[in-house]
N, CA, C and O atoms as a GROMACS GRO file, in nm:
protein
  616
    1MET      N    1  10.137   8.504   6.432
    1MET     CA    2  10.014   8.565   6.426
    1MET      C    3   9.994   8.691   6.500
    1MET      O    4   9.908   8.774   6.471
    2THR      N    5  10.079   8.702   6.600
    2THR     CA    6  10.067   8.840   6.687
    2THR      C    7  10.110   8.950   6.584
    2THR      O    8  10.046   9.053   6.566
    3LYS      N    9  10.216   8.918   6.523
    3LYS     CA   10  10.258   9.033   6.423
    3LYS      C   11  10.160   9.076   6.308
    3LYS      O   12  10.148   9.191   6.267
    4LEU      N   13  10.097   8.973   6.265
    4LEU     CA   14   9.980   9.013   6.176
    4LEU      C   15   9.869   9.078   6.228
    4LEU      O   16   9.812   9.168   6.167
    5PHE      N   17   9.830   9.031   6.357
    5PHE     CA   18   9.723   9.100   6.426
    5PHE      C   19   9.759   9.237   6.465
    5PHE      O   20   9.668   9.321   6.457
    6LEU      N   21   9.874   9.275   6.506
    6LEU     CA   22   9.928   9.403   6.543
    6LEU      C   23   9.921   9.485   6.422
    6LEU      O   24   9.868   9.596   6.424
    7SER      N   25   9.972   9.438   6.319
    7SER     CA   26   9.983   9.528   6.188
    7SER      C   27   9.847   9.561   6.151
    7SER      O   28   9.813   9.676   6.124
    8LEU      N   29   9.770   9.461   6.151
    8LEU     CA   30   9.634   9.495   6.102
    8LEU      C   31   9.544   9.602   6.192
    8LEU      O   32   9.462   9.682   6.148
    9HIS      N   33   9.582   9.581   6.327
    9HIS     CA   34   9.542   9.665   6.424
    9HIS      C   35   9.584   9.796   6.407
    9HIS      O   36   9.499   9.885   6.418
   10VAL      N   37   9.713   9.830   6.379
   10VAL     CA   38   9.756   9.967   6.363
   10VAL      C   39   9.729  10.029   6.224
   10VAL      O   40   9.722  10.151   6.208
   11LEU      N   41   9.713   9.936   6.120
   11LEU     CA   42   9.676   9.994   6.000
   11LEU      C   43   9.519  10.038   6.020
   11LEU      O   44   9.485  10.151   5.986
   12ALA      N   45   9.429   9.951   6.072
   12ALA     CA   46   9.292   9.994   6.089
   12ALA      C   47   9.298  10.120   6.161
   12ALA      O   48   9.232  10.212   6.111
   13ALA      N   49   9.365  10.145   6.269
   13ALA     CA   50   9.369  10.268   6.348
   13ALA      C   51   9.404  10.392   6.250
   13ALA      O   52   9.340  10.497   6.243
   14VAL      N   53   9.510  10.362   6.182
   14VAL     CA   54   9.557  10.483   6.093
   14VAL      C   55   9.450  10.507   5.984
   14VAL      O   56   9.412  10.622   5.963
   15ILE      N   57   9.401  10.407   5.916
   15ILE     CA   58   9.303  10.417   5.805
   15ILE      C   59   9.190  10.457   5.855
   15ILE      O   60   9.137  10.541   5.782
   16ALA      N   61   9.119  10.426   5.967
   16ALA     CA   62   8.988  10.447   5.990
   16ALA      C   63   8.976  10.566   6.095
   16ALA      O   64   8.888  10.650   6.083
   17ILE      N   65   9.067  10.570   6.199
   17ILE     CA   66   9.053  10.682   6.286
   17ILE      C   67   9.110  10.813   6.248
   17ILE      O   68   9.071  10.924   6.286
   18GLY      N   69   9.206  10.788   6.171
   18GLY     CA   70   9.286  10.924   6.118
   18GLY      C   71   9.192  11.017   6.046
   18GLY      O   72   9.192  11.138   6.070
   19PRO      N   73   9.107  10.957   5.951
   19PRO     CA   74   9.022  11.040   5.874
   19PRO      C   75   8.905  11.085   5.954
   19PRO      O   76   8.859  11.196   5.927
   20VAL      N   77   8.852  11.017   6.046
   20VAL     CA   78   8.739  11.070   6.129
   20VAL      C   79   8.808  11.180   6.230
   20VAL      O   80   8.735  11.271   6.270
   21THR      N   81   8.917  11.178   6.266
   21THR     CA   82   8.953  11.284   6.358
   21THR      C   83   8.993  11.411   6.269
   21THR      O   84   8.986  11.524   6.318
   22VAL      N   85   9.032  11.392   6.148
   22VAL     CA   86   9.057  11.509   6.090
   22VAL      C   87   8.924  11.576   6.019
   22VAL      O   88   8.906  11.698   6.018
   23ALA      N   89   8.839  11.487   5.963
   23ALA     CA   90   8.710  11.546   5.912
   23ALA      C   91   8.633  11.597   6.022
   23ALA      O   92   8.568  11.700   6.005
   24ALA      N   93   8.630  11.532   6.144
   24ALA     CA   94   8.547  11.600   6.249
   24ALA      C   95   8.600  11.712   6.299
   24ALA      O   96   8.522  11.791   6.351
   25SER      N   97   8.738  11.743   6.294
   25SER     CA   98   8.805  11.859   6.322
   25SER      C   99   8.766  11.979   6.226
   25SER      O  100   8.742  12.094   6.263
   26MET      N  101   8.764  11.937   6.108
   26MET     CA  102   8.738  12.035   5.997
   26MET      C  103   8.573  12.075   6.002
   26MET      O  104   8.540  12.186   5.961
   27PHE      N  105   8.485  11.991   6.048
   27PHE     CA  106   8.348  12.019   6.056
   27PHE      C  107   8.304  12.154   6.105
   27PHE      O  108   8.228  12.227   6.042
   28PRO      N  109   8.361  12.186   6.230
   28PRO     CA  110   8.313  12.307   6.294
   28PRO      C  111   8.354  12.437   6.216
   28PRO      O  112   8.270  12.526   6.203
   29PRO      N  113   8.471  12.449   6.167
   29PRO     CA  114   8.512  12.574   6.088
   29PRO      C  115   8.423  12.564   5.954
   29PRO      O  116   8.374  12.668   5.910
   30ALA      N  117   8.404  12.460   5.897
   30ALA     CA  118   8.325  12.463   5.776
   30ALA      C  119   8.183  12.500   5.805
   30ALA      O  120   8.124  12.569   5.723
   31LEU      N  121   8.119  12.458   5.922
   31LEU     CA  122   7.996  12.501   5.977
   31LEU      C  123   7.995  12.661   5.987
   31LEU      O  124   7.907  12.730   5.934
   32ARG      N  125   8.090  12.706   6.052
   32ARG     CA  126   8.092  12.845   6.070
   32ARG      C  127   8.086  12.928   5.935
   32ARG      O  128   8.024  13.034   5.920
   33ARG      N  129   8.164  12.862   5.838
   33ARG     CA  130   8.178  12.930   5.707
   33ARG      C  131   8.026  12.928   5.644
   33ARG      O  132   7.975  13.029   5.595
   34ALA      N  133   7.966  12.810   5.652
   34ALA     CA  134   7.846  12.781   5.602
   34ALA      C  135   7.737  12.892   5.666
   34ALA      O  136   7.655  12.951   5.596
   35HIS      N  137   7.751  12.911   5.810
   35HIS     CA  138   7.656  13.004   5.878
   35HIS      C  139   7.698  13.154   5.828
   35HIS      O  140   7.614  13.245   5.829
   36GLY      N  141   7.812  13.171   5.791
   36GLY     CA  142   7.856  13.315   5.744
   36GLY      C  143   7.798  13.344   5.612
   36GLY      O  144   7.766  13.460   5.586
   37ASP      N  145   7.782  13.254   5.530
   37ASP     CA  146   7.714  13.296   5.410
   37ASP      C  147   7.622  13.169   5.352
   37ASP      O  148   7.661  13.090   5.265
   38PRO      N  149   7.502  13.167   5.414
   38PRO     CA  150   7.411  13.065   5.383
   38PRO      C  151   7.369  13.036   5.246
   38PRO      O  152   7.301  12.937   5.218
   39GLN      N  153   7.416  13.132   5.149
   39GLN     CA  154   7.390  13.096   5.002
   39GLN      C  155   7.509  13.030   4.947
   39GLN      O  156   7.507  13.001   4.828
   40ASP      N  157   7.616  13.001   5.019
   40ASP     CA  158   7.736  12.938   4.978
   40ASP      C  159   7.714  12.781   4.967
   40ASP      O  160   7.721  12.710   5.067
   41ARG      N  161   7.691  12.738   4.854
   41ARG     CA  162   7.650  12.592   4.827
   41ARG      C  163   7.786  12.504   4.842
   41ARG      O  164   7.784  12.388   4.882
   42GLU      N  165   7.896  12.566   4.811
   42GLU     CA  166   8.005  12.487   4.826
   42GLU      C  167   8.053  12.458   4.979
   42GLU      O  168   8.117  12.357   5.007
   43ALA      N  169   8.016  12.552   5.070
   43ALA     CA  170   8.021  12.519   5.207
   43ALA      C  171   7.934  12.406   5.252
   43ALA      O  172   7.972  12.320   5.331
   44LEU      N  173   7.797  12.411   5.189
   44LEU     CA  174   7.719  12.297   5.234
   44LEU      C  175   7.781  12.161   5.184
   44LEU      O  176   7.794  12.065   5.260
   45THR      N  177   7.816  12.159   5.060
   45THR     CA  178   7.880  12.048   4.986
   45THR      C  179   8.003  12.004   5.091
   45THR      O  180   8.011  11.885   5.124
   46THR      N  181   8.087  12.090   5.138
   46THR     CA  182   8.188  12.053   5.219
   46THR      C  183   8.125  11.983   5.336
   46THR      O  184   8.156  11.866   5.356
   47LEU      N  185   8.046  12.041   5.410
   47LEU     CA  186   7.977  11.992   5.527
   47LEU      C  187   7.928  11.842   5.516
   47LEU      O  188   7.962  11.754   5.594
   48ARG      N  189   7.843  11.826   5.405
   48ARG     CA  190   7.788  11.689   5.366
   48ARG      C  191   7.915  11.582   5.344
   48ARG      O  192   7.913  11.466   5.387
   49MET      N  193   8.014  11.638   5.277
   49MET     CA  194   8.141  11.531   5.256
   49MET      C  195   8.191  11.516   5.393
   49MET      O  196   8.208  11.400   5.428
   50LEU      N  197   8.217  11.605   5.477
   50LEU     CA  198   8.299  11.576   5.597
   50LEU      C  199   8.208  11.484   5.708
   50LEU      O  200   8.253  11.400   5.785
   51HIS      N  201   8.070  11.525   5.692
   51HIS     CA  202   7.996  11.431   5.785
   51HIS      C  203   7.986  11.264   5.725
   51HIS      O  204   7.974  11.162   5.793
   52ARG      N  205   7.994  11.275   5.600
   52ARG     CA  206   7.988  11.140   5.533
   52ARG      C  207   8.133  11.076   5.565
   52ARG      O  208   8.134  10.956   5.593
   53ILE      N  209   8.232  11.133   5.563
   53ILE     CA  210   8.364  11.066   5.592
   53ILE      C  211   8.360  11.027   5.742
   53ILE      O  212   8.419  10.927   5.783
   54CYS      N  213   8.293  11.103   5.817
   54CYS     CA  214   8.293  11.063   5.972
   54CYS      C  215   8.216  10.934   5.978
   54CYS      O  216   8.261  10.832   6.031
   55ARG      N  217   8.104  10.941   5.924
   55ARG     CA  218   8.006  10.827   5.922
   55ARG      C  219   8.064  10.685   5.890
   55ARG      O  220   8.064  10.584   5.960
   56VAL      N  221   8.116  10.708   5.756
   56VAL     CA  222   8.178  10.591   5.696
   56VAL      C  223   8.300  10.551   5.761
   56VAL      O  224   8.311  10.429   5.776
   57TYR      N  225   8.400  10.626   5.807
   57TYR     CA  226   8.520  10.583   5.861
   57TYR      C  227   8.486  10.541   6.013
   57TYR      O  228   8.563  10.464   6.070
   58ALA      N  229   8.384  10.586   6.070
   58ALA     CA  230   8.351  10.532   6.198
   58ALA      C  231   8.309  10.390   6.203
   58ALA      O  232   8.341  10.311   6.292
   59ALA      N  233   8.221  10.358   6.081
   59ALA     CA  234   8.193  10.241   6.073
   59ALA      C  235   8.293  10.124   6.052
   59ALA      O  236   8.286  10.010   6.097
   60ILE      N  237   8.398  10.188   5.965
   60ILE     CA  238   8.505  10.094   5.937
   60ILE      C  239   8.604  10.089   6.071
   60ILE      O  240   8.689  10.000   6.083
   61GLY      N  241   8.589  10.172   6.151
   61GLY     CA  242   8.663  10.201   6.283
   61GLY      C  243   8.644  10.079   6.376
   61GLY      O  244   8.728  10.053   6.462
   62ILE      N  245   8.539  10.006   6.358
   62ILE     CA  246   8.510   9.874   6.440
   62ILE      C  247   8.617   9.782   6.426
   62ILE      O  248   8.644   9.700   6.513
   63ALA      N  249   8.682   9.795   6.314
   63ALA     CA  250   8.797   9.682   6.304
   63ALA      C  251   8.905   9.706   6.390
   63ALA      O  252   8.988   9.618   6.414
   64VAL      N  253   8.910   9.833   6.445
   64VAL     CA  254   9.037   9.876   6.536
   64VAL      C  255   9.033   9.788   6.667
   64VAL      O  256   9.129   9.719   6.700
   65PRO      N  257   8.913   9.796   6.741
   65PRO     CA  258   8.912   9.726   6.860
   65PRO      C  259   8.909   9.566   6.836
   65PRO      O  260   8.955   9.489   6.919
   66LEU      N  261   8.851   9.523   6.717
   66LEU     CA  262   8.854   9.385   6.695
   66LEU      C  263   8.988   9.333   6.675
   66LEU      O  264   9.024   9.232   6.736
   67PHE      N  265   9.070   9.398   6.591
   67PHE     CA  266   9.212   9.358   6.564
   67PHE      C  267   9.298   9.393   6.712
   67PHE      O  268   9.401   9.332   6.740
   68GLY      N  269   9.250   9.485   6.789
   68GLY     CA  270   9.306   9.517   6.903
   68GLY      C  271   9.296   9.388   7.009
   68GLY      O  272   9.390   9.341   7.073
   69PHE      N  273   9.155   9.342   7.013
   69PHE     CA  274   9.146   9.233   7.107
   69PHE      C  275   9.218   9.110   7.067
   69PHE      O  276   9.267   9.034   7.151
   70ALA      N  277   9.224   9.089   6.931
   70ALA     CA  278   9.296   8.963   6.878
   70ALA      C  279   9.435   8.973   6.905
   70ALA      O  280   9.500   8.876   6.944
   71THR      N  281   9.493   9.107   6.884
   71THR     CA  282   9.636   9.126   6.946
   71THR      C  283   9.670   9.103   7.086
   71THR      O  284   9.768   9.040   7.125
   72ALA      N  285   9.576   9.160   7.162
   72ALA     CA  286   9.605   9.141   7.316
   72ALA      C  287   9.579   9.000   7.350
   72ALA      O  288   9.643   8.951   7.444
   73SER      N  289   9.509   8.941   7.298
   73SER     CA  290   9.486   8.790   7.322
   73SER      C  291   9.616   8.720   7.288
   73SER      O  292   9.672   8.649   7.371
   74SER      N  293   9.661   8.739   7.173
   74SER     CA  294   9.772   8.652   7.129
   74SER      C  295   9.906   8.698   7.210
   74SER      O  296  10.010   8.632   7.218
   75LEU      N  297   9.885   8.808   7.260
   75LEU     CA  298   9.993   8.856   7.357
   75LEU      C  299  10.007   8.822   7.504
   75LEU      O  300  10.109   8.819   7.573
   76GLY      N  301   9.856   8.791   7.540
   76GLY     CA  302   9.844   8.730   7.670
   76GLY      C  303   9.827   8.855   7.772
   76GLY      O  304   9.858   8.840   7.890
   77VAL      N  305   9.778   8.981   7.725
   77VAL     CA  306   9.786   9.099   7.809
   77VAL      C  307   9.636   9.149   7.828
   77VAL      O  308   9.616   9.267   7.858
   78LEU      N  309   9.544   9.073   7.814
   78LEU     CA  310   9.397   9.110   7.832
   78LEU      C  311   9.361   9.152   7.950
   78LEU      O  312   9.254   9.212   7.957
   79GLY      N  313   9.443   9.132   8.073
   79GLY     CA  314   9.410   9.170   8.191
   79GLY      C  315   9.499   9.302   8.243
   79GLY      O  316   9.483   9.353   8.354
   80SER      N  317   9.594   9.346   8.146
   80SER     CA  318   9.689   9.445   8.181
   80SER      C  319   9.608   9.576   8.204
   80SER      O  320   9.501   9.595   8.146
   81ALA      N  321   9.657   9.658   8.284
   81ALA     CA  322   9.572   9.787   8.339
   81ALA      C  323   9.596   9.885   8.227
   81ALA      O  324   9.505   9.966   8.207
   82TRP      N  325   9.709   9.891   8.147
   82TRP     CA  326   9.712   9.985   8.037
   82TRP      C  327   9.619   9.936   7.931
   82TRP      O  328   9.560  10.022   7.867
   83LEU      N  329   9.599   9.812   7.903
   83LEU     CA  330   9.508   9.779   7.800
   83LEU      C  331   9.353   9.803   7.843
   83LEU      O  332   9.268   9.849   7.767
   84ILE      N  333   9.332   9.766   7.969
   84ILE     CA  334   9.198   9.795   8.014
   84ILE      C  335   9.157   9.939   8.010
   84ILE      O  336   9.046   9.973   7.969
   85THR      N  337   9.256  10.028   8.058
   85THR     CA  338   9.235  10.174   8.044
   85THR      C  339   9.207  10.214   7.887
   85THR      O  340   9.117  10.291   7.854
   86SER      N  341   9.288  10.157   7.805
   86SER     CA  342   9.270  10.191   7.682
   86SER      C  343   9.141  10.143   7.609
   86SER      O  344   9.097  10.203   7.512
   87ILE      N  345   9.087  10.037   7.660
   87ILE     CA  346   8.951   9.992   7.610
   87ILE      C  347   8.852  10.087   7.655
   87ILE      O  348   8.766  10.134   7.580
   88VAL      N  349   8.867  10.119   7.798
   88VAL     CA  350   8.759  10.215   7.841
   88VAL      C  351   8.758  10.350   7.772
   88VAL      O  352   8.651  10.406   7.748
   89LEU      N  353   8.878  10.403   7.739
   89LEU     CA  354   8.899  10.530   7.674
   89LEU      C  355   8.845  10.515   7.531
   89LEU      O  356   8.786  10.606   7.472
   90THR      N  357   8.873  10.386   7.475
   90THR     CA  358   8.822  10.367   7.322
   90THR      C  359   8.686  10.380   7.317
   90THR      O  360   8.636  10.448   7.228
   91ALA      N  361   8.611  10.320   7.407
   91ALA     CA  362   8.469  10.301   7.440
   91ALA      C  363   8.405  10.445   7.450
   91ALA      O  364   8.312  10.490   7.384
   92ALA      N  365   8.474  10.504   7.545
   92ALA     CA  366   8.430  10.652   7.557
   92ALA      C  367   8.446  10.741   7.424
   92ALA      O  368   8.362  10.825   7.392
   93ALA      N  369   8.546  10.719   7.359
   93ALA     CA  370   8.576  10.802   7.228
   93ALA      C  371   8.447  10.758   7.126
   93ALA      O  372   8.374  10.836   7.065
   94ALA      N  373   8.442  10.630   7.125
   94ALA     CA  374   8.336  10.564   7.012
   94ALA      C  375   8.195  10.627   7.064
   94ALA      O  376   8.115  10.668   6.981
   95ALA      N  377   8.171  10.634   7.182
   95ALA     CA  378   8.042  10.690   7.250
   95ALA      C  379   8.018  10.825   7.210
   95ALA      O  380   7.912  10.863   7.159
   96ILE      N  381   8.127  10.902   7.236
   96ILE     CA  382   8.131  11.042   7.204
   96ILE      C  383   8.107  11.067   7.038
   96ILE      O  384   8.038  11.162   7.000
   97LEU      N  385   8.160  10.985   6.958
   97LEU     CA  386   8.155  11.001   6.821
   97LEU      C  387   8.008  10.956   6.779
   97LEU      O  388   7.939  11.032   6.712
   98VAL      N  389   7.963  10.839   6.818
   98VAL     CA  390   7.842  10.790   6.782
   98VAL      C  391   7.715  10.850   6.830
   98VAL      O  392   7.614  10.869   6.762
   99LEU      N  393   7.733  10.878   6.961
   99LEU     CA  394   7.615  10.940   7.031
   99LEU      C  395   7.610  11.097   7.031
   99LEU      O  396   7.500  11.150   7.047
  100LEU      N  397   7.717  11.174   7.014
  100LEU     CA  398   7.709  11.321   7.036
  100LEU      C  399   7.771  11.381   6.900
  100LEU      O  400   7.700  11.465   6.846
  101ILE      N  401   7.891  11.349   6.838
  101ILE     CA  402   7.932  11.416   6.730
  101ILE      C  403   7.848  11.387   6.609
  101ILE      O  404   7.785  11.478   6.555
  102LEU      N  405   7.847  11.263   6.566
  102LEU     CA  406   7.757  11.233   6.443
  102LEU      C  407   7.624  11.276   6.438
  102LEU      O  408   7.576  11.322   6.334
  103PRO      N  409   7.543  11.260   6.572
  103PRO     CA  410   7.396  11.342   6.571
  103PRO      C  411   7.417  11.490   6.552
  103PRO      O  412   7.354  11.551   6.466
  104ALA      N  413   7.506  11.551   6.634
  104ALA     CA  414   7.515  11.686   6.626
  104ALA      C  415   7.558  11.744   6.479
  104ALA      O  416   7.510  11.851   6.443
  105GLN      N  417   7.643  11.675   6.400
  105GLN     CA  418   7.682  11.724   6.262
  105GLN      C  419   7.557  11.693   6.183
  105GLN      O  420   7.524  11.766   6.089
  106ASP      N  421   7.484  11.585   6.219
  106ASP     CA  422   7.370  11.568   6.132
  106ASP      C  423   7.243  11.677   6.151
  106ASP      O  424   7.159  11.706   6.065
  107GLY      N  425   7.252  11.730   6.286
  107GLY     CA  426   7.150  11.823   6.319
  107GLY      C  427   7.194  11.955   6.252
  107GLY      O  428   7.111  12.033   6.205
  108ALA      N  429   7.333  11.980   6.247
  108ALA     CA  430   7.390  12.098   6.213
  108ALA      C  431   7.368  12.105   6.054
  108ALA      O  432   7.330  12.206   5.995
  109LEU      N  433   7.391  12.004   6.005
  109LEU     CA  434   7.374  11.994   5.846
  109LEU      C  435   7.229  12.033   5.808
  109LEU      O  436   7.202  12.114   5.719
  110THR      N  437   7.148  11.971   5.876
  110THR     CA  438   7.006  12.006   5.852
  110THR      C  439   6.961  12.126   5.870
  110THR      O  440   6.880  12.174   5.791
  111ALA      N  441   7.008  12.198   5.982
  111ALA     CA  442   6.993  12.339   6.001
  111ALA      C  443   7.054  12.406   5.897
  111ALA      O  444   6.992  12.495   5.838
  112ALA      N  445   7.176  12.373   5.863
  112ALA     CA  446   7.245  12.461   5.759
  112ALA      C  447   7.164  12.450   5.611
  112ALA      O  448   7.182  12.538   5.527
  113ARG      N  449   7.094  12.363   5.590
  113ARG     CA  450   7.018  12.336   5.463
  113ARG      C  451   6.886  12.432   5.465
  113ARG      O  452   6.836  12.474   5.361
  114ALA      N  453   6.839  12.461   5.588
  114ALA     CA  454   6.710  12.528   5.593
  114ALA      C  455   6.729  12.659   5.556
  114ALA      O  456   6.829  12.722   5.593
  115PRO      N  457   6.631  12.714   5.475
  115PRO     CA  458   6.637  12.863   5.433
  115PRO      C  459   6.633  12.954   5.555
  115PRO      O  460   6.550  12.938   5.644
  116GLY      N  461   6.725  13.048   5.555
  116GLY     CA  462   6.730  13.146   5.656
  116GLY      C  463   6.791  13.106   5.790
  116GLY      O  464   6.774  13.168   5.895
  117ALA      N  465   6.870  12.984   5.773
  117ALA     CA  466   6.939  12.942   5.875
  117ALA      C  467   7.036  13.063   5.945
  117ALA      O  468   7.092  13.153   5.882
  118THR      N  469   7.040  13.043   6.078
  118THR     CA  470   7.127  13.149   6.142
  118THR      C  471   7.237  13.077   6.236
  118THR      O  472   7.224  12.961   6.275
  119ALA      N  473   7.329  13.146   6.264
  119ALA     CA  474   7.445  13.088   6.338
  119ALA      C  475   7.386  13.054   6.469
  119ALA      O  476   7.305  13.127   6.525
  120THR      N  477   7.429  12.939   6.518
  120THR     CA  478   7.408  12.872   6.653
  120THR      C  479   7.539  12.848   6.731
  120THR      O  480   7.649  12.885   6.689
  121ARG      N  481   7.519  12.784   6.845
  121ARG     CA  482   7.636  12.749   6.912
  121ARG      C  483   7.693  12.611   6.874
  121ARG      O  484   7.789  12.562   6.934
  122ALA      N  485   7.623  12.546   6.764
  122ALA     CA  486   7.672  12.431   6.733
  122ALA      C  487   7.822  12.419   6.681
  122ALA      O  488   7.886  12.317   6.706
  123PRO      N  489   7.866  12.503   6.624
  123PRO     CA  490   8.015  12.493   6.587
  123PRO      C  491   8.098  12.493   6.715
  123PRO      O  492   8.194  12.416   6.717
  124ALA      N  493   8.076  12.564   6.815
  124ALA     CA  494   8.166  12.551   6.934
  124ALA      C  495   8.138  12.431   7.004
  124ALA      O  496   8.235  12.379   7.059
  125ARG      N  497   8.030  12.375   7.016
  125ARG     CA  498   8.006  12.248   7.080
  125ARG      C  499   8.064  12.132   7.009
  125ARG      O  500   8.125  12.041   7.066
  126LEU      N  501   8.040  12.140   6.869
  126LEU     CA  502   8.103  12.034   6.790
  126LEU      C  503   8.264  12.049   6.790
  126LEU      O  504   8.333  11.948   6.773
  127ALA      N  505   8.320  12.167   6.809
  127ALA     CA  506   8.460  12.165   6.832
  127ALA      C  507   8.516  12.119   6.966
  127ALA      O  508   8.627  12.069   6.978
  128MET      N  509   8.441  12.137   7.053
  128MET     CA  510   8.453  12.088   7.197
  128MET      C  511   8.446  11.935   7.197
  128MET      O  512   8.542  11.869   7.237
  129LEU      N  513   8.338  11.881   7.155
  129LEU     CA  514   8.323  11.750   7.138
  129LEU      C  515   8.436  11.672   7.063
  129LEU      O  516   8.488  11.570   7.108
  130THR      N  517   8.470  11.731   6.942
  130THR     CA  518   8.573  11.682   6.869
  130THR      C  519   8.715  11.669   6.917
  130THR      O  520   8.795  11.582   6.883
  131GLY      N  521   8.740  11.791   7.019
  131GLY     CA  522   8.856  11.799   7.076
  131GLY      C  523   8.872  11.687   7.195
  131GLY      O  524   8.980  11.629   7.212
  132VAL      N  525   8.758  11.661   7.274
  132VAL     CA  526   8.757  11.557   7.371
  132VAL      C  527   8.783  11.419   7.284
  132VAL      O  528   8.869  11.340   7.324
  133PHE      N  529   8.718  11.396   7.185
  133PHE     CA  530   8.733  11.269   7.101
  133PHE      C  531   8.872  11.255   7.064
  133PHE      O  532   8.924  11.146   7.085
  134ASN      N  533   8.944  11.350   7.010
  134ASN     CA  534   9.083  11.356   6.951
  134ASN      C  535   9.168  11.338   7.075
  134ASN      O  536   9.263  11.261   7.066
  135LEU      N  537   9.146  11.399   7.189
  135LEU     CA  538   9.218  11.383   7.298
  135LEU      C  539   9.230  11.232   7.353
  135LEU      O  540   9.336  11.174   7.377
  136LEU      N  541   9.100  11.180   7.367
  136LEU     CA  542   9.087  11.027   7.406
  136LEU      C  543   9.155  10.947   7.316
  136LEU      O  544   9.215  10.853   7.368
  137TRP      N  545   9.167  10.958   7.171
  137TRP     CA  546   9.230  10.882   7.090
  137TRP      C  547   9.388  10.885   7.103
  137TRP      O  548   9.460  10.785   7.100
  138ALA      N  549   9.433  11.025   7.118
  138ALA     CA  550   9.587  11.055   7.144
  138ALA      C  551   9.623  10.982   7.279
  138ALA      O  552   9.729  10.920   7.286
  139THR      N  553   9.545  10.988   7.376
  139THR     CA  554   9.573  10.914   7.505
  139THR      C  555   9.584  10.769   7.475
  139THR      O  556   9.681  10.706   7.519
  140VAL      N  557   9.480  10.703   7.395
  140VAL     CA  558   9.499  10.557   7.364
  140VAL      C  559   9.610  10.546   7.294
  140VAL      O  560   9.677  10.449   7.332
  141THR      N  561   9.662  10.610   7.199
  141THR     CA  562   9.773  10.593   7.115
  141THR      C  563   9.910  10.588   7.210
  141THR      O  564   9.998  10.504   7.196
  142ILE      N  565   9.911  10.693   7.306
  142ILE     CA  566  10.018  10.694   7.391
  142ILE      C  567  10.039  10.571   7.476
  142ILE      O  568  10.147  10.515   7.497
  143LEU      N  569   9.908  10.532   7.528
  143LEU     CA  570   9.894  10.412   7.622
  143LEU      C  571   9.971  10.289   7.529
  143LEU      O  572  10.074  10.231   7.565
  144MET      N  573   9.912  10.269   7.427
  144MET     CA  574   9.942  10.163   7.328
  144MET      C  575  10.109  10.158   7.307
  144MET      O  576  10.163  10.048   7.307
  145ILE      N  577  10.178  10.259   7.293
  145ILE     CA  578  10.317  10.270   7.257
  145ILE      C  579  10.402  10.260   7.406
  145ILE      O  580  10.505  10.194   7.419
  146ILE      N  581  10.345  10.329   7.505
  146ILE     CA  582  10.427  10.316   7.627
  146ILE      C  583  10.391  10.187   7.714
  146ILE      O  584  10.479  10.132   7.780
  147ARG      N  585  10.282  10.148   7.712
  147ARG     CA  586  10.232  10.019   7.779
  147ARG      C  587  10.284  10.022   7.934
  147ARG      O  588  10.370   9.940   7.966
  148PRO      N  589  10.237  10.110   8.024
  148PRO     CA  590  10.304  10.112   8.136
  148PRO      C  591  10.299   9.986   8.211
  148PRO      O  592  10.191   9.933   8.236
  149GLY      N  593  10.412   9.934   8.250
  149GLY     CA  594  10.400   9.809   8.342
  149GLY      C  595  10.412   9.667   8.236
  149GLY      O  596  10.431   9.554   8.282
  150SER      N  597  10.398   9.690   8.107
  150SER     CA  598  10.414   9.590   8.040
  150SER      C  599  10.558   9.517   8.030
  150SER      O  600  10.663   9.580   8.042
  151THR      N  601  10.552   9.374   8.006
  151THR     CA  602  10.674   9.292   8.012
  151THR      C  603  10.694   9.241   7.883
  151THR      O  604  10.802   9.188   7.860
  152THR      N  605  10.599   9.247   7.785
  152THR     CA  606  10.598   9.192   7.654
  152THR      C  607  10.693   9.280   7.570
  152THR      O  608  10.697   9.402   7.585
  153GLY      N  609  10.777   9.205   7.472
  153GLY     CA  610  10.860   9.273   7.387
  153GLY      C  611  10.812   9.320   7.263
  153GLY      O  612  10.884   9.381   7.184
  154ALA      N  613  10.664   9.287   7.239
  154ALA     CA  614  10.615   9.308   7.104
  154ALA      C  615  10.577   9.469   7.091
  154ALA      O  616  10.533   9.514   6.985
   0.00000   0.00000   0.00000
């Protein structure tokens, strides 16, 4: 059962978190393009699509910790420091996505739709938040691979 949970955990991470990291990273440059030419309808369509990808895959992403907890439980490592650290970092990444990135994207998209929209600091702030989000996920991935102090062979 452990291998099944681990496989589902990794698949969920790749399928759900990968698109969010890419779409969220693409949003700030697309927003800059939209601000550069407010009449560019294609830029607005791109922003809407990227925001939707982030929202949908963020919702699907709840499967990652669910399968992660199932895997950790079957391995008997729920109290391991590397896992607890990963859980905290995952919670921080989720909070940044749900509480900061998605609302900021929504606000930037609303502002970009407004007639006479002007450039703001939103692209830079979103780029910074997305960078932190991506760094947190990279750290969690490294912890999941290295598992400092782990004695399991899985």
